CHARMM-style PDB file with segment names, atoms N, HN, CA, C and O in Angstrom:
ATOM      1  N   UNK     1     -16.898  16.362   9.437  1.00  0.00      PROA
ATOM      2  CA  UNK     1     -16.857  16.916  10.690  1.00  0.00      PROA
ATOM      3  C   UNK     1     -16.822  18.573  10.630  1.00  0.00      PROA
ATOM      4  O   UNK     1     -16.093  19.116   9.800  1.00  0.00      PROA
ATOM      5  N   UNK     2     -17.540  19.266  11.431  1.00  0.00      PROA
ATOM      6  HN  UNK     2     -18.133  18.825  12.105  1.00  0.00      PROA
ATOM      7  CA  UNK     2     -17.696  20.669  11.420  1.00  0.00      PROA
ATOM      8  C   UNK     2     -17.518  21.145  12.882  1.00  0.00      PROA
ATOM      9  O   UNK     2     -17.921  20.449  13.815  1.00  0.00      PROA
ATOM     10  N   UNK     3     -16.932  22.297  13.063  1.00  0.00      PROA
ATOM     11  HN  UNK     3     -16.605  22.862  12.306  1.00  0.00      PROA
ATOM     12  CA  UNK     3     -16.682  22.935  14.182  1.00  0.00      PROA
ATOM     13  C   UNK     3     -17.221  24.232  14.408  1.00  0.00      PROA
ATOM     14  O   UNK     3     -17.597  24.781  13.372  1.00  0.00      PROA
ATOM     15  N   UNK     4     -17.357  24.832  15.374  1.00  0.00      PROA
ATOM     16  HN  UNK     4     -17.052  24.386  16.215  1.00  0.00      PROA
ATOM     17  CA  UNK     4     -17.922  26.165  15.400  1.00  0.00      PROA
ATOM     18  C   UNK     4     -16.977  27.239  15.592  1.00  0.00      PROA
ATOM     19  O   UNK     4     -15.998  27.214  16.338  1.00  0.00      PROA
ATOM     20  N   UNK     5     -17.426  28.353  14.718  1.00  0.00      PROA
ATOM     21  HN  UNK     5     -18.221  28.374  14.112  1.00  0.00      PROA
ATOM     22  CA  UNK     5     -16.466  29.577  14.862  1.00  0.00      PROA
ATOM     23  C   UNK     5     -16.776  30.236  16.144  1.00  0.00      PROA
ATOM     24  O   UNK     5     -17.714  29.892  16.863  1.00  0.00      PROA
ATOM     25  N   UNK     6     -16.019  31.125  16.385  1.00  0.00      PROA
ATOM     26  HN  UNK     6     -15.257  31.405  15.800  1.00  0.00      PROA
ATOM     27  CA  UNK     6     -16.318  32.166  17.352  1.00  0.00      PROA
ATOM     28  C   UNK     6     -17.806  32.673  17.701  1.00  0.00      PROA
ATOM     29  O   UNK     6     -18.191  32.836  18.859  1.00  0.00      PROA
ATOM     30  N   UNK     7     -18.551  32.891  16.621  1.00  0.00      PROA
ATOM     31  HN  UNK     7     -18.238  32.758  15.681  1.00  0.00      PROA
ATOM     32  CA  UNK     7     -19.788  33.475  16.663  1.00  0.00      PROA
ATOM     33  C   UNK     7     -20.758  32.508  16.652  1.00  0.00      PROA
ATOM     34  O   UNK     7     -21.925  32.897  16.699  1.00  0.00      PROA
ATOM     35  N   UNK     8     -20.474  31.031  16.586  1.00  0.00      PROA
ATOM     36  HN  UNK     8     -19.526  30.715  16.547  1.00  0.00      PROA
ATOM     37  CA  UNK     8     -21.423  30.106  16.585  1.00  0.00      PROA
ATOM     38  C   UNK     8     -21.828  29.374  15.371  1.00  0.00      PROA
ATOM     39  O   UNK     8     -22.512  28.350  15.376  1.00  0.00      PROA
ATOM     40  N   UNK     9     -21.344  29.988  14.300  1.00  0.00      PROA
ATOM     41  HN  UNK     9     -20.789  30.819  14.296  1.00  0.00      PROA
ATOM     42  CA  UNK     9     -21.704  29.395  13.091  1.00  0.00      PROA
ATOM     43  C   UNK     9     -20.746  28.244  12.699  1.00  0.00      PROA
ATOM     44  O   UNK     9     -19.564  28.251  13.044  1.00  0.00      PROA
ATOM     45  N   UNK    10     -21.226  27.395  12.066  1.00  0.00      PROA
ATOM     46  HN  UNK    10     -22.186  27.389  11.786  1.00  0.00      PROA
ATOM     47  CA  UNK    10     -20.493  26.236  11.709  1.00  0.00      PROA
ATOM     48  C   UNK    10     -19.469  26.405  10.810  1.00  0.00      PROA
ATOM     49  O   UNK    10     -19.713  27.098   9.822  1.00  0.00      PROA
ATOM     50  N   UNK    11     -18.294  25.887  10.944  1.00  0.00      PROA
ATOM     51  HN  UNK    11     -18.097  25.324  11.747  1.00  0.00      PROA
ATOM     52  CA  UNK    11     -17.248  26.175  10.021  1.00  0.00      PROA
ATOM     53  C   UNK    11     -16.685  24.649   9.536  1.00  0.00      PROA
ATOM     54  O   UNK    11     -16.373  23.741  10.306  1.00  0.00      PROA
ATOM     55  N   UNK    12     -16.644  24.613   8.262  1.00  0.00      PROA
ATOM     56  HN  UNK    12     -16.898  25.350   7.636  1.00  0.00      PROA
ATOM     57  CA  UNK    12     -16.307  23.402   7.488  1.00  0.00      PROA
ATOM     58  C   UNK    12     -14.786  23.385   7.326  1.00  0.00      PROA
ATOM     59  O   UNK    12     -14.217  24.368   6.853  1.00  0.00      PROA
ATOM     60  N   UNK    13     -14.159  22.370   7.679  1.00  0.00      PROA
ATOM     61  HN  UNK    13     -14.622  21.571   8.064  1.00  0.00      PROA
ATOM     62  CA  UNK    13     -12.800  22.191   7.298  1.00  0.00      PROA
ATOM     63  C   UNK    13     -12.353  22.344   5.842  1.00  0.00      PROA
ATOM     64  O   UNK    13     -13.036  21.789   4.981  1.00  0.00      PROA
ATOM     65  N   UNK    14     -11.286  23.035   5.493  1.00  0.00      PROA
ATOM     66  HN  UNK    14     -10.731  23.486   6.192  1.00  0.00      PROA
ATOM     67  CA  UNK    14     -10.617  23.164   4.177  1.00  0.00      PROA
ATOM     68  C   UNK    14     -10.425  21.823   3.673  1.00  0.00      PROA
ATOM     69  O   UNK    14     -10.227  20.904   4.468  1.00  0.00      PROA
ATOM     70  N   UNK    15     -10.468  21.613   2.343  1.00  0.00      PROA
ATOM     71  HN  UNK    15     -10.629  22.360   1.697  1.00  0.00      PROA
ATOM     72  CA  UNK    15     -10.038  20.551   1.673  1.00  0.00      PROA
ATOM     73  C   UNK    15      -8.556  20.639   1.255  1.00  0.00      PROA
ATOM     74  O   UNK    15      -8.091  21.735   0.939  1.00  0.00      PROA
ATOM     75  N   UNK    16      -7.873  19.637   1.242  1.00  0.00      PROA
ATOM     76  HN  UNK    16      -8.250  18.747   1.499  1.00  0.00      PROA
ATOM     77  CA  UNK    16      -6.473  19.724   0.589  1.00  0.00      PROA
ATOM     78  C   UNK    16      -6.462  19.558  -0.687  1.00  0.00      PROA
ATOM     79  O   UNK    16      -7.199  18.665  -1.104  1.00  0.00      PROA
ATOM     80  N   UNK    17      -5.761  20.233  -1.559  1.00  0.00      PROA
ATOM     81  HN  UNK    17      -5.162  20.959  -1.220  1.00  0.00      PROA
ATOM     82  CA  UNK    17      -5.935  20.041  -3.157  1.00  0.00      PROA
ATOM     83  C   UNK    17      -5.523  18.592  -3.424  1.00  0.00      PROA
ATOM     84  O   UNK    17      -4.663  17.932  -2.842  1.00  0.00      PROA
ATOM     85  N   UNK    18      -6.311  18.253  -4.412  1.00  0.00      PROA
ATOM     86  HN  UNK    18      -7.010  18.789  -4.885  1.00  0.00      PROA
ATOM     87  CA  UNK    18      -5.899  16.838  -4.967  1.00  0.00      PROA
ATOM     88  C   UNK    18      -4.647  16.662  -5.530  1.00  0.00      PROA
ATOM     89  O   UNK    18      -4.367  17.538  -6.349  1.00  0.00      PROA
ATOM     90  N   UNK    19      -3.736  15.745  -5.341  1.00  0.00      PROA
ATOM     91  HN  UNK    19      -3.963  15.034  -4.675  1.00  0.00      PROA
ATOM     92  CA  UNK    19      -2.634  15.397  -5.969  1.00  0.00      PROA
ATOM     93  C   UNK    19      -2.620  14.092  -6.666  1.00  0.00      PROA
ATOM     94  O   UNK    19      -3.135  13.094  -6.162  1.00  0.00      PROA
ATOM     95  N   UNK    20      -2.041  14.089  -7.809  1.00  0.00      PROA
ATOM     96  HN  UNK    20      -1.623  14.899  -8.218  1.00  0.00      PROA
ATOM     97  CA  UNK    20      -2.260  12.853  -8.739  1.00  0.00      PROA
ATOM     98  C   UNK    20      -1.217  11.780  -8.131  1.00  0.00      PROA
ATOM     99  O   UNK    20      -0.273  12.140  -7.427  1.00  0.00      PROA
ATOM    100  N   UNK    21      -1.460  10.475  -8.453  1.00  0.00      PROA
ATOM    101  HN  UNK    21      -2.227  10.183  -9.025  1.00  0.00      PROA
ATOM    102  CA  UNK    21      -0.417   9.401  -7.843  1.00  0.00      PROA
ATOM    103  C   UNK    21       0.713   9.622  -8.552  1.00  0.00      PROA
ATOM    104  O   UNK    21       1.740   9.196  -8.023  1.00  0.00      PROA
ATOM    105  N   UNK    22       0.843  10.277  -9.811  1.00  0.00      PROA
ATOM    106  HN  UNK    22       0.009  10.622 -10.240  1.00  0.00      PROA
ATOM    107  CA  UNK    22       2.301  10.345 -10.393  1.00  0.00      PROA
ATOM    108  C   UNK    22       3.021  11.496  -9.620  1.00  0.00      PROA
ATOM    109  O   UNK    22       4.242  11.359  -9.538  1.00  0.00      PROA
ATOM    110  N   UNK    23       2.524  12.515  -9.087  1.00  0.00      PROA
ATOM    111  HN  UNK    23       1.532  12.626  -9.154  1.00  0.00      PROA
ATOM    112  CA  UNK    23       3.172  13.544  -8.228  1.00  0.00      PROA
ATOM    113  C   UNK    23       3.423  12.976  -7.062  1.00  0.00      PROA
ATOM    114  O   UNK    23       4.536  13.154  -6.568  1.00  0.00      PROA
ATOM    115  N   UNK    24       2.516  12.234  -6.428  1.00  0.00      PROA
ATOM    116  HN  UNK    24       1.612  12.089  -6.830  1.00  0.00      PROA
ATOM    117  CA  UNK    24       2.908  11.538  -5.072  1.00  0.00      PROA
ATOM    118  C   UNK    24       4.195  10.837  -5.099  1.00  0.00      PROA
ATOM    119  O   UNK    24       5.143  10.980  -4.328  1.00  0.00      PROA
ATOM    120  N   UNK    25       4.065   9.971  -6.218  1.00  0.00      PROA
ATOM    121  HN  UNK    25       3.294   9.855  -6.844  1.00  0.00      PROA
ATOM    122  CA  UNK    25       5.530   8.961  -6.527  1.00  0.00      PROA
ATOM    123  C   UNK    25       6.629   9.955  -6.658  1.00  0.00      PROA
ATOM    124  O   UNK    25       7.632   9.876  -5.948  1.00  0.00      PROA
ATOM    125  N   UNK    26       6.474  10.842  -7.505  1.00  0.00      PROA
ATOM    126  HN  UNK    26       5.659  10.906  -8.082  1.00  0.00      PROA
ATOM    127  CA  UNK    26       7.663  11.897  -7.710  1.00  0.00      PROA
ATOM    128  C   UNK    26       8.191  12.568  -6.424  1.00  0.00      PROA
ATOM    129  O   UNK    26       9.391  12.704  -6.186  1.00  0.00      PROA
ATOM    130  N   UNK    27       7.126  13.002  -5.565  1.00  0.00      PROA
ATOM    131  HN  UNK    27       6.151  12.892  -5.758  1.00  0.00      PROA
ATOM    132  CA  UNK    27       7.738  13.535  -4.226  1.00  0.00      PROA
ATOM    133  C   UNK    27       8.487  12.590  -3.515  1.00  0.00      PROA
ATOM    134  O   UNK    27       9.563  12.932  -3.025  1.00  0.00      PROA
ATOM    135  N   UNK    28       8.035  11.364  -3.382  1.00  0.00      PROA
ATOM    136  HN  UNK    28       7.161  11.086  -3.780  1.00  0.00      PROA
ATOM    137  CA  UNK    28       8.700  10.280  -2.591  1.00  0.00      PROA
ATOM    138  C   UNK    28       9.950   9.760  -3.227  1.00  0.00      PROA
ATOM    139  O   UNK    28      10.792   9.172  -2.549  1.00  0.00      PROA
ATOM    140  N   UNK    29      10.081   9.942  -4.398  1.00  0.00      PROA
ATOM    141  HN  UNK    29       9.396  10.419  -4.949  1.00  0.00      PROA
ATOM    142  CA  UNK    29      11.202   9.374  -5.238  1.00  0.00      PROA
ATOM    143  C   UNK    29      11.100   8.012  -5.711  1.00  0.00      PROA
ATOM    144  O   UNK    29      12.086   7.326  -5.978  1.00  0.00      PROA
ATOM    145  N   UNK    30       9.583   7.520  -5.841  1.00  0.00      PROA
ATOM    146  HN  UNK    30       8.782   8.078  -5.624  1.00  0.00      PROA
ATOM    147  CA  UNK    30       9.358   6.096  -6.016  1.00  0.00      PROA
ATOM    148  C   UNK    30       9.835   6.107  -7.623  1.00  0.00      PROA
ATOM    149  O   UNK    30       9.728   7.124  -8.309  1.00  0.00      PROA
ATOM    150  N   UNK    31      10.351   4.902  -8.111  1.00  0.00      PROA
ATOM    151  HN  UNK    31      10.438   4.076  -7.554  1.00  0.00      PROA
ATOM    152  CA  UNK    31      10.583   4.479  -9.513  1.00  0.00      PROA
ATOM    153  C   UNK    31       9.707   3.281  -9.679  1.00  0.00      PROA
ATOM    154  O   UNK    31       9.459   2.528  -8.737  1.00  0.00      PROA
ATOM    155  N   UNK    32       9.219   3.104 -10.949  1.00  0.00      PROA
ATOM    156  HN  UNK    32       9.421   3.716 -11.714  1.00  0.00      PROA
ATOM    157  CA  UNK    32       8.502   1.985 -11.340  1.00  0.00      PROA
ATOM    158  C   UNK    32       9.477   0.718 -11.252  1.00  0.00      PROA
ATOM    159  O   UNK    32      10.686   0.927 -11.352  1.00  0.00      PROA
ATOM    160  N   UNK    33       8.985  -0.640 -11.060  1.00  0.00      PROA
ATOM    161  HN  UNK    33       8.003  -0.809 -10.978  1.00  0.00      PROA
ATOM    162  CA  UNK    33       9.751  -1.806 -10.891  1.00  0.00      PROA
ATOM    163  C   UNK    33      10.028  -2.182 -12.270  1.00  0.00      PROA
ATOM    164  O   UNK    33       9.041  -2.400 -12.972  1.00  0.00      PROA
ATOM    165  N   UNK    34      11.288  -2.311 -12.840  1.00  0.00      PROA
ATOM    166  HN  UNK    34      12.090  -2.134 -12.270  1.00  0.00      PROA
ATOM    167  CA  UNK    34      11.672  -2.549 -14.220  1.00  0.00      PROA
ATOM    168  C   UNK    34      11.925  -3.997 -14.177  1.00  0.00      PROA
ATOM    169  O   UNK    34      11.803  -4.570 -15.260  1.00  0.00      PROA
ATOM    170  N   UNK    35      12.231  -4.668 -13.221  1.00  0.00      PROA
ATOM    171  HN  UNK    35      12.330  -4.202 -12.342  1.00  0.00      PROA
ATOM    172  CA  UNK    35      12.342  -6.115 -13.275  1.00  0.00      PROA
ATOM    173  C   UNK    35      11.896  -6.805 -12.135  1.00  0.00      PROA
ATOM    174  O   UNK    35      11.593  -6.092 -11.179  1.00  0.00      PROA
ATOM    175  N   UNK    36      11.763  -8.234 -11.984  1.00  0.00      PROA
ATOM    176  HN  UNK    36      12.009  -8.813 -12.761  1.00  0.00      PROA
ATOM    177  CA  UNK    36      11.631  -8.842 -10.738  1.00  0.00      PROA
ATOM    178  C   UNK    36      12.827  -8.765  -9.978  1.00  0.00      PROA
ATOM    179  O   UNK    36      12.642  -8.741  -8.762  1.00  0.00      PROA
ATOM    180  N   UNK    37      13.864  -8.726 -10.322  1.00  0.00      PROA
ATOM    181  HN  UNK    37      14.014  -8.745 -11.311  1.00  0.00      PROA
ATOM    182  CA  UNK    37      15.152  -8.805  -9.599  1.00  0.00      PROA
ATOM    183  C   UNK    37      15.471  -7.385  -8.835  1.00  0.00      PROA
ATOM    184  O   UNK    37      16.440  -7.258  -8.086  1.00  0.00      PROA
ATOM    185  N   UNK    38      14.558  -6.362  -9.112  1.00  0.00      PROA
ATOM    186  HN  UNK    38      13.771  -6.465  -9.720  1.00  0.00      PROA
ATOM    187  CA  UNK    38      14.482  -5.116  -8.466  1.00  0.00      PROA
ATOM    188  C   UNK    38      14.003  -5.248  -7.077  1.00  0.00      PROA
ATOM    189  O   UNK    38      14.297  -4.510  -6.137  1.00  0.00      PROA
ATOM    190  N   UNK    39      13.104  -6.445  -7.061  1.00  0.00      PROA
ATOM    191  HN  UNK    39      12.865  -7.044  -7.825  1.00  0.00      PROA
ATOM    192  CA  UNK    39      12.253  -6.566  -5.930  1.00  0.00      PROA
ATOM    193  C   UNK    39      12.694  -7.693  -4.946  1.00  0.00      PROA
ATOM    194  O   UNK    39      12.191  -7.861  -3.835  1.00  0.00      PROA
ATOM    195  N   UNK    40      13.710  -8.457  -5.496  1.00  0.00      PROA
ATOM    196  HN  UNK    40      14.118  -8.320  -6.399  1.00  0.00      PROA
ATOM    197  CA  UNK    40      14.543  -9.378  -4.699  1.00  0.00      PROA
ATOM    198  C   UNK    40      15.200  -8.961  -3.587  1.00  0.00      PROA
ATOM    199  O   UNK    40      15.981  -8.015  -3.686  1.00  0.00      PROA
ATOM    200  N   UNK    41      14.998  -9.569  -2.414  1.00  0.00      PROA
ATOM    201  HN  UNK    41      14.363 -10.338  -2.334  1.00  0.00      PROA
ATOM    202  CA  UNK    41      15.677  -9.197  -1.122  1.00  0.00      PROA
ATOM    203  C   UNK    41      16.215 -10.694  -0.425  1.00  0.00      PROA
ATOM    204  O   UNK    41      15.610 -11.766  -0.386  1.00  0.00      PROA
ATOM    205  N   UNK    42      17.316 -10.413   0.003  1.00  0.00      PROA
ATOM    206  HN  UNK    42      17.807  -9.542  -0.029  1.00  0.00      PROA
ATOM    207  CA  UNK    42      17.911 -11.555   0.966  1.00  0.00      PROA
ATOM    208  C   UNK    42      17.467 -11.536   2.480  1.00  0.00      PROA
ATOM    209  O   UNK    42      17.494 -10.505   3.152  1.00  0.00      PROA
ATOM    210  N   UNK    43      17.109 -12.601   2.899  1.00  0.00      PROA
ATOM    211  HN  UNK    43      17.087 -13.439   2.354  1.00  0.00      PROA
ATOM    212  CA  UNK    43      16.616 -12.776   4.234  1.00  0.00      PROA
ATOM    213  C   UNK    43      15.155 -12.532   4.580  1.00  0.00      PROA
ATOM    214  O   UNK    43      14.778 -12.316   5.732  1.00  0.00      PROA
ATOM    215  N   UNK    44      14.300 -12.581   3.450  1.00  0.00      PROA
ATOM    216  HN  UNK    44      14.606 -12.757   2.515  1.00  0.00      PROA
ATOM    217  CA  UNK    44      12.887 -12.414   3.821  1.00  0.00      PROA
ATOM    218  C   UNK    44      12.367 -13.477   4.336  1.00  0.00      PROA
ATOM    219  O   UNK    44      11.407 -13.303   5.088  1.00  0.00      PROA
ATOM    220  N   UNK    45      12.799 -14.739   4.108  1.00  0.00      PROA
ATOM    221  HN  UNK    45      13.578 -14.881   3.498  1.00  0.00      PROA
ATOM    222  CA  UNK    45      12.410 -15.968   4.736  1.00  0.00      PROA
ATOM    223  C   UNK    45      13.641 -16.468   5.531  1.00  0.00      PROA
ATOM    224  O   UNK    45      14.785 -16.437   5.078  1.00  0.00      PROA
ATOM    225  N   UNK    46      13.291 -16.949   6.805  1.00  0.00      PROA
ATOM    226  HN  UNK    46      12.362 -16.975   7.173  1.00  0.00      PROA
ATOM    227  CA  UNK    46      14.484 -17.389   7.700  1.00  0.00      PROA
ATOM    228  C   UNK    46      14.972 -18.838   7.190  1.00  0.00      PROA
ATOM    229  O   UNK    46      16.064 -19.234   7.600  1.00  0.00      PROA
ATOM    230  N   UNK    47      14.291 -19.573   6.401  1.00  0.00      PROA
ATOM    231  HN  UNK    47      13.404 -19.251   6.068  1.00  0.00      PROA
ATOM    232  CA  UNK    47      14.642 -21.050   6.090  1.00  0.00      PROA
ATOM    233  C   UNK    47      13.905 -21.307   4.851  1.00  0.00      PROA
ATOM    234  O   UNK    47      13.023 -20.492   4.581  1.00  0.00      PROA
ATOM    235  N   UNK    48      14.090 -22.257   4.069  1.00  0.00      PROA
ATOM    236  HN  UNK    48      14.806 -22.919   4.288  1.00  0.00      PROA
ATOM    237  CA  UNK    48      13.673 -22.888   2.942  1.00  0.00      PROA
ATOM    238  C   UNK    48      12.312 -23.403   3.417  1.00  0.00      PROA
ATOM    239  O   UNK    48      11.347 -23.330   2.656  1.00  0.00      PROA
ATOM    240  N   UNK    49      12.199 -23.907   4.611  1.00  0.00      PROA
ATOM    241  HN  UNK    49      12.983 -23.966   5.230  1.00  0.00      PROA
ATOM    242  CA  UNK    49      10.980 -24.460   5.043  1.00  0.00      PROA
ATOM    243  C   UNK    49       9.791 -23.248   4.894  1.00  0.00      PROA
ATOM    244  O   UNK    49       8.806 -23.313   4.159  1.00  0.00      PROA
ATOM    245  N   UNK    50      10.148 -22.162   5.770  1.00  0.00      PROA
ATOM    246  HN  UNK    50      10.949 -22.109   6.367  1.00  0.00      PROA
ATOM    247  CA  UNK    50       9.251 -21.148   5.732  1.00  0.00      PROA
ATOM    248  C   UNK    50       8.886 -20.722   4.391  1.00  0.00      PROA
ATOM    249  O   UNK    50       7.695 -20.518   4.157  1.00  0.00      PROA
ATOM    250  N   UNK    51       9.855 -20.543   3.382  1.00  0.00      PROA
ATOM    251  HN  UNK    51      10.822 -20.709   3.573  1.00  0.00      PROA
ATOM    252  CA  UNK    51       9.376 -20.328   2.175  1.00  0.00      PROA
ATOM    253  C   UNK    51       8.413 -21.257   1.568  1.00  0.00      PROA
ATOM    254  O   UNK    51       7.427 -20.763   1.021  1.00  0.00      PROA
ATOM    255  N   UNK    52       8.547 -22.435   1.584  1.00  0.00      PROA
ATOM    256  HN  UNK    52       9.348 -22.837   2.028  1.00  0.00      PROA
ATOM    257  CA  UNK    52       7.803 -23.476   1.092  1.00  0.00      PROA
ATOM    258  C   UNK    52       6.338 -23.279   1.876  1.00  0.00      PROA
ATOM    259  O   UNK    52       5.344 -23.363   1.156  1.00  0.00      PROA
ATOM    260  N   UNK    53       6.163 -23.060   3.100  1.00  0.00      PROA
ATOM    261  HN  UNK    53       6.971 -22.992   3.686  1.00  0.00      PROA
ATOM    262  CA  UNK    53       4.919 -22.797   3.769  1.00  0.00      PROA
ATOM    263  C   UNK    53       4.221 -21.624   3.040  1.00  0.00      PROA
ATOM    264  O   UNK    53       3.031 -21.619   2.723  1.00  0.00      PROA
ATOM    265  N   UNK    54       5.086 -20.661   2.820  1.00  0.00      PROA
ATOM    266  HN  UNK    54       6.052 -20.666   3.077  1.00  0.00      PROA
ATOM    267  CA  UNK    54       4.545 -19.449   2.218  1.00  0.00      PROA
ATOM    268  C   UNK    54       3.934 -19.838   0.897  1.00  0.00      PROA
ATOM    269  O   UNK    54       2.751 -19.573   0.680  1.00  0.00      PROA
ATOM    270  N   UNK    55       4.613 -20.399   0.083  1.00  0.00      PROA
ATOM    271  HN  UNK    55       5.574 -20.614   0.259  1.00  0.00      PROA
ATOM    272  CA  UNK    55       4.405 -20.737  -1.150  1.00  0.00      PROA
ATOM    273  C   UNK    55       2.727 -21.716  -1.168  1.00  0.00      PROA
ATOM    274  O   UNK    55       1.729 -21.546  -1.869  1.00  0.00      PROA
ATOM    275  N   UNK    56       2.975 -22.575  -0.241  1.00  0.00      PROA
ATOM    276  HN  UNK    56       3.786 -22.713   0.328  1.00  0.00      PROA
ATOM    277  CA  UNK    56       1.865 -23.570  -0.218  1.00  0.00      PROA
ATOM    278  C   UNK    56       0.533 -22.621   0.259  1.00  0.00      PROA
ATOM    279  O   UNK    56      -0.546 -22.728  -0.323  1.00  0.00      PROA
ATOM    280  N   UNK    57       0.707 -21.844   1.192  1.00  0.00      PROA
ATOM    281  HN  UNK    57       1.583 -21.757   1.665  1.00  0.00      PROA
ATOM    282  CA  UNK    57      -0.380 -20.946   1.797  1.00  0.00      PROA
ATOM    283  C   UNK    57      -0.897 -20.122   0.619  1.00  0.00      PROA
ATOM    284  O   UNK    57      -2.101 -20.067   0.369  1.00  0.00      PROA
ATOM    285  N   UNK    58      -0.011 -19.508  -0.070  1.00  0.00      PROA
ATOM    286  HN  UNK    58       0.967 -19.553   0.133  1.00  0.00      PROA
ATOM    287  CA  UNK    58      -0.572 -18.663  -1.288  1.00  0.00      PROA
ATOM    288  C   UNK    58      -1.230 -19.521  -2.285  1.00  0.00      PROA
ATOM    289  O   UNK    58      -2.343 -19.192  -2.695  1.00  0.00      PROA
ATOM    290  N   UNK    59      -0.676 -20.554  -2.702  1.00  0.00      PROA
ATOM    291  HN  UNK    59       0.228 -20.822  -2.368  1.00  0.00      PROA
ATOM    292  CA  UNK    59      -1.275 -21.524  -3.798  1.00  0.00      PROA
ATOM    293  C   UNK    59      -2.577 -21.842  -3.244  1.00  0.00      PROA
ATOM    294  O   UNK    59      -3.515 -21.532  -3.979  1.00  0.00      PROA
ATOM    295  N   UNK    60      -2.922 -22.466  -1.961  1.00  0.00      PROA
ATOM    296  HN  UNK    60      -2.160 -22.718  -1.364  1.00  0.00      PROA
ATOM    297  CA  UNK    60      -4.166 -22.772  -1.405  1.00  0.00      PROA
ATOM    298  C   UNK    60      -5.106 -21.772  -1.492  1.00  0.00      PROA
ATOM    299  O   UNK    60      -6.199 -21.959  -2.026  1.00  0.00      PROA
ATOM    300  N   UNK    61      -4.711 -20.556  -0.931  1.00  0.00      PROA
ATOM    301  HN  UNK    61      -3.823 -20.405  -0.498  1.00  0.00      PROA
ATOM    302  CA  UNK    61      -5.664 -19.459  -0.949  1.00  0.00      PROA
ATOM    303  C   UNK    61      -6.141 -18.625  -2.388  1.00  0.00      PROA
ATOM    304  O   UNK    61      -7.123 -17.886  -2.464  1.00  0.00      PROA
ATOM    305  N   UNK    62      -5.347 -18.888  -3.310  1.00  0.00      PROA
ATOM    306  HN  UNK    62      -4.550 -19.488  -3.248  1.00  0.00      PROA
ATOM    307  CA  UNK    62      -5.407 -18.453  -4.677  1.00  0.00      PROA
ATOM    308  C   UNK    62      -6.720 -19.481  -5.301  1.00  0.00      PROA
ATOM    309  O   UNK    62      -7.554 -19.069  -6.107  1.00  0.00      PROA
ATOM    310  N   UNK    63      -6.695 -20.718  -4.805  1.00  0.00      PROA
ATOM    311  HN  UNK    63      -6.018 -21.053  -4.150  1.00  0.00      PROA
ATOM    312  CA  UNK    63      -7.521 -21.615  -5.291  1.00  0.00      PROA
ATOM    313  C   UNK    63      -8.794 -21.925  -4.405  1.00  0.00      PROA
ATOM    314  O   UNK    63      -9.647 -22.696  -4.846  1.00  0.00      PROA
ATOM    315  N   UNK    64      -8.918 -21.397  -3.291  1.00  0.00      PROA
ATOM    316  HN  UNK    64      -8.225 -20.772  -2.933  1.00  0.00      PROA
ATOM    317  CA  UNK    64      -9.699 -21.538  -2.383  1.00  0.00      PROA
ATOM    318  C   UNK    64     -11.358 -21.177  -2.970  1.00  0.00      PROA
ATOM    319  O   UNK    64     -12.291 -21.932  -2.698  1.00  0.00      PROA
ATOM    320  N   UNK    65     -11.492 -20.240  -3.588  1.00  0.00      PROA
ATOM    321  HN  UNK    65     -10.735 -19.627  -3.809  1.00  0.00      PROA
ATOM    322  CA  UNK    65     -12.892 -19.843  -4.062  1.00  0.00      PROA
ATOM    323  C   UNK    65     -13.113 -20.169  -5.432  1.00  0.00      PROA
ATOM    324  O   UNK    65     -13.953 -19.514  -6.049  1.00  0.00      PROA
ATOM    325  N   UNK    66     -12.353 -21.275  -6.121  1.00  0.00      PROA
ATOM    326  HN  UNK    66     -11.670 -21.807  -5.620  1.00  0.00      PROA
ATOM    327  CA  UNK    66     -12.574 -21.665  -7.362  1.00  0.00      PROA
ATOM    328  C   UNK    66     -13.651 -22.719  -7.464  1.00  0.00      PROA
ATOM    329  O   UNK    66     -14.285 -22.892  -8.505  1.00  0.00      PROA
ATOM    330  N   UNK    67     -13.882 -23.548  -6.161  1.00  0.00      PROA
ATOM    331  HN  UNK    67     -13.367 -23.408  -5.315  1.00  0.00      PROA
ATOM    332  CA  UNK    67     -14.800 -24.555  -6.458  1.00  0.00      PROA
ATOM    333  C   UNK    67     -16.326 -24.262  -6.493  1.00  0.00      PROA
ATOM    334  OT1 UNK    67     -17.122 -25.163  -6.757  1.00  0.00      PROA
TER     335      UNK     67
END
């Protein structure tokens, strides 16, 4: 996208400097996952049935394109 300056010439917006993923993570305070238990959260699913539905859905979708 370009805009015009006061004298009518096109003006190209400046690009932001590229920042590495590592730098972005450092700025946000993100740490790598060290174990699955780091990701465990209580209350993600309201019931065992909801969890079972999620597992069945995930299982079916992972195998849908194999045939």
